[in-house]
Phi, psi and omega in degrees: 000141183285123180278164177298320180297317180297318179299317181296318179296318179297313180298318180297316181297319182290321181289318185269351182072027181283149177244106181292153176289162180299328180288341180234049184291144173270096190220177189056042180226161173264145181224129178268119185294141179251160175304136180093348178291147166219173185296327179294313183292324179293318177296322179297319180292317188271330183247347187071023186204105182299331185288349177274015183299334183292337174299317179289322180303309184286333178288334190234025185306322183288342182265354182261154173268090190071263175225015183266135178279125181262120179307137180094342177284142178266121179251143175264133181259105182283159175272142171301148182241147174287147176297139179219172182293141178293164179298152177294152181232073185295339182273352181276117183221156179291314179263086191239163180288327186237132181245133179242150183236130174212190183205170178274176175079022181229050180292144003267017188278311179222146178167126184295337180270356181275153173304129182067012185060028177104154185295321180289320178300318179293324176295319178296314178303312182295321179295320180294324179290330183266356184293148174293145183047057185299148179233160176291149182213158178232139175256121181255141185247126178219117187278358175269083183299334183296341181257000185295302183290310180232116015258349199295309180283321179296325179270006176063032172291334172228158183285308184222159178224159178201160350260137184232144176280136178266126175294175174279086186290337177291324182271327181232069181296344180277354179302139186300328177289321179292323181291322192254347188226148165267148180241141173287173166300157181300133171291310172215160172251135184252130172287129177263124188250157168262114178265128185229166174292138179302136179087001180293156176271357179290121175236158180229092177255337177204168181301331181299333181290342184267341183300133180085356181274163175250117180253156178236133174211136185302153178299147179076359174279164177298150175226003186297334180289342179271350187226038175294169178301327181282336184257300184051040182294324182272311185296333179251014175054042179277340175225169172251129179249121177258134186229081176284188188279345187206165175296323179301319180295325177298317182289331172297315179297324178295316179296327179277001179060033176267348172226157181275329183199156174253128183255101181220161174294155187309317188287314180294320178298314180296318177301316183293321178302316180292314182298326183267004178067039185251018177306136178068354175263331179232136182223153173276142170291155191286334183262117177301146180285322184192184173228141173231147180260153171252133191231162163272139180236155176212145181298141176292345179268359179286127187291342177244026185302309184291324180291322178294319179292325176300319179299314179297312184295320179294321177295320178297321179298315178296323180300319179286324183289325184268004175090352182290330177302310181296321180296314180296313182296314182299318180297315181289323178297316180297318178296318180300311183290325179294324178290323178294329183274347184285000000 
């Protein structure tokens, strides 16, 4: 509940334009969005740190229009959380009824050395524990992601795999993932950002601002968000898409001014900026380009495919209803940003 002191501090900060430090964040409060607000400016006001905007994003996804702040909508501002031990996983066993496949090298989503083995792994664990008629399960780690979908999951060497992006199967039903796999409800949705050189004149206020630009996204990544029915940026050659072998290569092209922007999800883009020593040289534009979901997948030829996915989806629904989804996400997001700043 919002205290009188908290209300006064919030009002004072808003009137004077003060930005509190992260240690004295104005949080666990409701905030009514004003014209001109965006997630970056709200995070700056409440946390003193624009980069914590994703805490507000994940807490209020259902209240946002995609990722746009609507004036008059009431948003809840969560408090950053200290990292803590993940929930126990009593159903996770080596000799289990259900086998899941994932891999390392996909921080902060999956990784055996990460707290909870990554935010997505912890979400999957929690969903499996909350699923109706829960069964024992094992998580198997294989760092060769190129073999996960084909042949291992497609040939049912494992029951399910995670986390995978789902193509636009309604528009491209012939896509090999759509043809061969069922997808769970999204585990999480990722904001896809346009990363640009600091000080650039490139702004993204509407799709019209992207027409004629050259974007970079690594080869073999999804492109369906660039070619929706409303955009058709690729099919009608409205933009140029450059696809080198890696995210690192995209940022090299950006520094050389051979592309206008790099289009990556927020987490991969931020990780790459830190790894390549590009802090303050490359920044994300404030308006996300799109959103993509990460899913659990299972072969359409699996004889228990729909029942296993029902179990995952029901567990995810309970996870969101009882507040554990927000707790897990907030904890991992805070850890992610603190590591990037260290």
